[in-house]
ZAMARGU-4260 file (C-alpha; in steps of 0.2 Angstrom, whole numbers, plus 5000, padded with zeros to 4 digits):
<rodrens>
0) 5000/5000/5000 | 5007/5017/4995 | 5011/5027/5010 | 5000/5043/5014 | 5011/5058/5009
5) 5011/5067/5026 | 5019/5051/5035 | 5034/5053/5024 | 5034/5072/5026 | 5034/5070/5045
10) 5048/5057/5045 | 5059/5070/5036 | 5054/5085/5045 | 5058/5093/5061 | 5046/5105/5070
15) 5046/5123/5065 | 5046/5136/5079 | 5027/5140/5077 | 5023/5121/5078 | 5034/5119/5093
20) 5026/5133/5102 | 5008/5127/5098 | 5013/5109/5106 | 5021/5118/5121 | 5005/5127/5124
25) 4996/5111/5128 | 4995/5111/5147 | 4992/5096/5159 | 4986/5109/5172 | 4973/5117/5161
30) 4965/5100/5157 | 4966/5096/5176 | 4956/5111/5179 | 4943/5108/5165 | 4941/5090/5169
35) 4939/5093/5188 | 4924/5102/5184 | 4916/5092/5169 | 4918/5075/5179 | 4914/5083/5196
40) 4900/5076/5207 | 4890/5093/5203 | 4889/5086/5185 | 4879/5071/5190 | 4886/5060/5177
45) 4881/5070/5161 | 4867/5059/5156 | 4858/5061/5140 | 4846/5071/5142 | 4849/5081/5158
50) 4852/5098/5165 | 4870/5093/5169 | 4873/5089/5151 | 4867/5105/5146 | 4878/5114/5158
55) 4893/5104/5151 | 4889/5110/5134 | 4889/5128/5140 | 4906/5125/5148 | 4913/5117/5132
60) 4906/5132/5121 | 4914/5145/5133 | 4931/5137/5130 | 4929/5137/5111 | 4924/5155/5112
65) 4939/5159/5123 | 4950/5150/5110 | 4943/5161/5096 | 4935/5148/5086 | 4922/5152/5075
70) 4904/5147/5080 | 4896/5133/5070 | 4878/5141/5068 | 4877/5159/5066 | 4884/5166/5082
75) 4881/5150/5092 | 4892/5135/5096 | 4878/5124/5097 | 4871/5112/5083 | 4853/5110/5089
80) 4846/5092/5087 | 4827/5089/5090 | 4823/5073/5099 | 4808/5064/5108 | 4812/5055/5124
85) 4801/5040/5123 | 4795/5031/5139 | 4787/5014/5138 | 4770/5014/5146 | 4769/4998/5156
90) 4750/4999/5161 | 4743/4982/5157 | 4759/4975/5151 | 4760/4957/5148 | 4774/4946/5141
95) 4771/4928/5141 | 4782/4914/5134 | 4774/4897/5131 | 4784/4881/5129 | 4772/4866/5126
100) 4762/4866/5141 | 4773/4877/5152 | 4770/4896/5153 | 4782/4909/5159 | 4777/4927/5163
105) 4791/4940/5162 | 4788/4953/5175 | 4805/4960/5179 | 4822/4963/5172 | 4817/4969/5155
110) 4817/4984/5143 | 4804/4988/5130 | 4808/4998/5115 | 4793/5002/5104 | 4783/5018/5099
115) 4768/5010/5094 | 4755/4999/5104 | 4758/4980/5103 | 4747/4966/5104 | 4755/4950/5098
120) 4747/4933/5102 | 4756/4916/5102 | 4768/4920/5088 | 4783/4908/5085 | 4800/4912/5092
125) 4814/4908/5080 | 4833/4909/5083 | 4844/4916/5069 | 4862/4909/5068 | 4872/4912/5053
130) 4860/4917/5039 | 4845/4927/5041 | 4829/4922/5033 | 4822/4934/5019 | 4805/4935/5028
135) 4802/4935/5046 | 4784/4942/5046 | 4773/4936/5060 | 4788/4929/5070 | 4798/4934/5084
140) 4817/4933/5083 | 4829/4928/5097 | 4846/4936/5098 | 4859/4937/5111 | 4868/4953/5115
145) 4886/4952/5109 | 4903/4952/5118 | 4914/4967/5113 | 4924/4958/5101 | 4908/4952/5091
150) 4899/4969/5091 | 4902/4974/5073 | 4896/4957/5067 | 4881/4958/5078 | 4877/4975/5071
155) 4876/4967/5053 | 4865/4953/5060 | 4853/4965/5068 | 4852/4975/5052 | 4848/4960/5042
160) 4835/4954/5054 | 4826/4970/5054 | 4827/4971/5035 | 4817/4954/5036 | 4802/4963/5045
165) 4800/4952/5061 | 4785/4956/5072 | 4797/4956/5087 | 4814/4956/5093 | 4818/4947/5109
170) 4835/4951/5115 | 4844/4941/5129 | 4855/4955/5137 | 4870/4954/5148 | 4871/4963/5165
175) 4859/4968/5179 | 4842/4974/5174 | 4826/4980/5184 | 4808/4983/5179 | 4807/5000/5175
180) 4800/5013/5162 | 4812/5010/5147 | 4817/5027/5139 | 4826/5030/5123 | 4829/5045/5111
185) 4822/5046/5093 | 4827/5060/5082 | 4812/5071/5075 | 4820/5072/5059 | 4820/5053/5056
190) 4809/5050/5041 | 4808/5031/5040 | 4797/5017/5047 | 4799/5012/5065 | 4811/4996/5066
195) 4803/4981/5074 | 4799/4982/5092 | 4813/4975/5103 | 4812/4969/5121 | 4828/4965/5130
200) 4827/4952/5144 | 4840/4951/5158 | 4830/4939/5169 | 4841/4923/5171 | 4825/4912/5173
205) 4817/4919/5157 | 4834/4915/5148 | 4834/4897/5154 | 4816/4895/5148 | 4820/4903/5130
210) 4835/4892/5128 | 4829/4876/5134 | 4828/4869/5117 | 4809/4866/5115 | 4798/4877/5103
215) 4792/4893/5111 | 4779/4906/5106 | 4778/4923/5112 | 4762/4934/5118 | 4765/4952/5121
220) 4753/4966/5125 | 4759/4984/5128 | 4752/5002/5127 | 4759/5015/5115 | 4775/5024/5121
225) 4774/5041/5129 | 4784/5054/5120 | 4792/5071/5126 | 4801/5083/5115 | 4819/5087/5120
230) 4833/5098/5113 | 4851/5091/5112 | 4867/5099/5107 | 4882/5095/5098 | 4895/5108/5103
235) 4907/5114/5090 | 4920/5127/5085 | 4929/5130/5068 | 4947/5135/5066 | 4945/5142/5049
240) 4960/5136/5036 | 4972/5148/5029 | 4973/5141/5011 | 4961/5150/5000 | 4956/5133/4991
245) 4959/5120/5006 | 4950/5130/5018 | 4934/5124/5011 | 4939/5106/5016 | 4939/5101/5034
250) 4947/5089/5047 | 4935/5084/5060 | 4941/5081/5079 | 4929/5075/5091 | 4925/5067/5108
255) 4908/5064/5117 | 4905/5074/5132 | 4890/5064/5139 | 4891/5049/5151 | 4879/5037/5159
260) 4872/5048/5174 | 4869/5041/5191 | 4865/5024/5199 | 4848/5021/5207 | 4848/5026/5225
265) 4858/5016/5237 | 4873/5015/5248 | 4890/5023/5243 | 4895/5033/5229 | 4881/5033/5215
270) 4888/5046/5202 | 4896/5039/5187 | 4908/5054/5184 | 4915/5048/5167 | 4932/5056/5169
275) 4941/5045/5157 | 4926/5041/5147 | 4925/5053/5139 | 4929/5068/5150 | 4948/5065/5145
280) 4944/5066/5126 | 4933/5081/5129 | 4946/5092/5138 | 4959/5086/5125 | 4948/5093/5111
285) 4947/5109/5120 | 4965/5110/5124 | 4971/5106/5107 | 4959/5118/5099 | 4966/5132/5110
290) 4984/5128/5106 | 4981/5127/5087 | 4970/5142/5087 | 4984/5153/5094 | 4996/5149/5080
295) 5001/5165/5070 | 4996/5156/5054 | 4982/5143/5054 | 4983/5126/5046 | 4978/5126/5027
300) 4962/5116/5029 | 4949/5121/5042 | 4948/5110/5058 | 4931/5108/5066 | 4932/5104/5084
305) 4916/5095/5090 | 4910/5088/5106 | 4895/5075/5103 | 4880/5071/5115 | 4873/5054/5117
310) 4887/5043/5113 | 4884/5031/5128 | 4865/5030/5121 | 4870/5024/5104 | 4881/5036/5095
315) 4866/5048/5094 | 4876/5065/5092 | 4888/5058/5079 | 4874/5050/5070 | 4865/5066/5070
320) 4880/5075/5063 | 4883/5063/5049 | 4865/5066/5044 | 4866/5085/5046 | 4884/5089/5042
325) 4890/5107/5045 | 4902/5104/5031 | 4898/5093/5016 | 4905/5076/5020 | 4913/5075/5003
330) 4924/5090/5009 | 4927/5081/5026 | 4945/5073/5024 | 4946/5064/5040 | 4939/5062/5058
335) 4950/5059/5073 | 4939/5054/5088 | 4947/5055/5105 | 4942/5042/5118 | 4949/5037/5135
340) 4965/5047/5135 | 4968/5050/5153 | 4970/5033/5161 | 4986/5023/5159 | 4981/5008/5170
345) 4975/4997/5156 | 4969/4980/5161 | 4982/4973/5149 | 4996/4983/5158 | 5002/5001/5160
350) 5001/5012/5144 | 5013/5026/5147 | 5019/5036/5132 | 5009/5026/5120 | 4992/5028/5110
355) 4983/5016/5098 | 4970/5018/5085 | 4954/5008/5082 | 4954/5000/5064 | 4973/5003/5063
360) 4974/4995/5046 | 4958/5002/5039 | 4966/5018/5032 | 4982/5026/5030 | 4977/5040/5043
365) 4985/5031/5058 | 5002/5031/5049 | 5003/5050/5050 | 5000/5050/5069 | 5013/5036/5070
370) 5026/5048/5062 | 5020/5062/5073 | 5023/5050/5088 | 5041/5047/5083 | 5044/5066/5084
375) 5035/5068/5101 | 5041/5053/5110 | 5024/5044/5109 | 5023/5026/5103 | 5008/5024/5091
380) 5004/5006/5089 | 4991/4993/5084 | 4983/4984/5098 | 4981/4967/5090 | 4968/4962/5102
385) 4957/4977/5102 | 4960/4988/5087 | 4947/4981/5075 | 4935/4974/5089 | 4933/4992/5096
390) 4931/5001/5079 | 4912/5001/5080 | 4911/5006/5098 | 4913/5024/5097 | 4908/5040/5087
395) 4920/5036/5073 | 4908/5023/5066 | 4895/5036/5061 | 4907/5046/5050 | 4915/5030/5044
400) 4897/5024/5038 | 4896/5040/5028 | 4913/5036/5020 | 4924/5048/5029 | 4941/5040/5035
405) 4937/5040/5053 | 4946/5032/5068 | 4946/5033/5087 | 4962/5036/5096 | 4964/5029/5113
410) 4977/5026/5127 | 4968/5012/5136 | 4954/5002/5129 | 4949/4993/5145 | 4953/5001/5162
415) 4947/4999/5180 | 4931/5009/5185 | 4924/5008/5167 | 4906/5014/5168 | 4907/5014/5187
420) 4908/5028/5200 | 4926/5026/5201 | 4930/5034/5185 | 4935/5051/5193 | 4946/5065/5188
425) 4959/5062/5201 | 4964/5046/5194 | 4969/5053/5177 | 4988/5054/5172 | 4988/5072/5166
430) 5006/5073/5161 | 5004/5058/5150 | 4989/5065/5143 | 4997/5081/5138 | 5011/5072/5130
435) 4999/5061/5119 | 4989/5077/5115 | 5004/5085/5108 | 5007/5070/5097 | 4988/5072/5091
440) 4991/5090/5088 | 5006/5087/5077 | 4997/5074/5067 | 4982/5086/5065 | 4993/5099/5058
445) 5001/5087/5045 | 4984/5081/5039 | 4977/5099/5039 | 4992/5106/5029 | 4993/5092/5016
450) 4987/5093/4998 | 4984/5075/4999 | 4970/5066/5009 | 4968/5050/5019 | 4960/5035/5010
455) 4953/5019/5016 | 4964/5004/5014 | 4958/4995/4998 | 4968/4979/5003 | 4957/4977/5019
460) 4940/4968/5016 | 4934/4976/5032 | 4933/4993/5023 | 4923/4988/5009 | 4907/4996/5016
465) 4916/5012/5019 | 4924/5012/5003 | 4907/5011/4994 | 4900/5024/5005 | 4914/5036/5000
470) 4912/5032/4982 | 4893/5038/4982
</rodrens>
């Protein structure tokens, strides 16, 4: 495969004084100050939607304003997104599983996702293995939630199942559940038929009943969901390019600023602070934006710095952006998404002075940052276990689906306190994060100043869908 040109240029180049000054402005102390607020208990875990998420958005916008970035919507740094918050109405709810002469009523540990009322009586339940039937009309389909390394494959299976129009999807889910009003977000601008209703079950007794081997039929009665309008915000600022031609193209630098909120009332710490996931990426976007914006001459291409809402709910903010881009996607040359940059205590061992990309071999973009790492003392490498498996797990997936070369850059894929109250700002290695951010800033400068653009790797079969999307 031909090397992406900026990789060669970086290998041969030394930093000029303006670049070095920009990198030197990246401050561990600034990021500590910003993250100690964003991931404080006062922010209550930045759930989507919530008042604390709105406050976080205002905070990020103030930092973009202070850096001198241009707003993305008139005089506003907010890309507004209209959604409905959908809550299941469990009045008269009834889910009954029948296995021959035995009957099981599911009364706990489930989540229902449906806008419409449901009244299904004794429909057959089928399990989908490798091939999805063309027509699943009038049937319920049993699926199992995937492990992380099988998430991308599961997504394709789910899409194929939905395309076969089942009457219901029954999902066996991992983790602890509880009987509650399920809530989800639905974009108002989504103009397509609702997917098949889905009920996720975490009840071990129900799982045993469903997987015993005998034929099962399903009856489900549920009221129509209750909908409440909410307004959510992606937060963005533009560093306008200096080249009269290339300034109309953009490099997208992103992180998600939401997290998962709080645990139900109980003993001990109940706030999921989300310092590393993904407060670390958010404050890094802010810090890199401020450093590059103060350069005497801006990079040739424009750089759009963006903080997304709702990643934890299912990539909502990035999917909204991909459907409503602020720059045409054909003029978006790359996305670098920042996740989990602050913790070095990876479960696989300490990750100091290193960083990795998801889908490392999917495009030639990581090679540019590998070269930037050589000049800044950061080892940029492929994590053989997690690189491909985690590609679909963050906001890069939304832009990749639209054809834009897009990757997530991380320091630790799996770390203690993931999605737990212990993910607090005091546990971040700020000096290491600043060092990694200097590498990222240098890689961004290379991409933004190059006359050539990154491309998907045509030799990697995993990129076929992304290459097709780019060619449209």
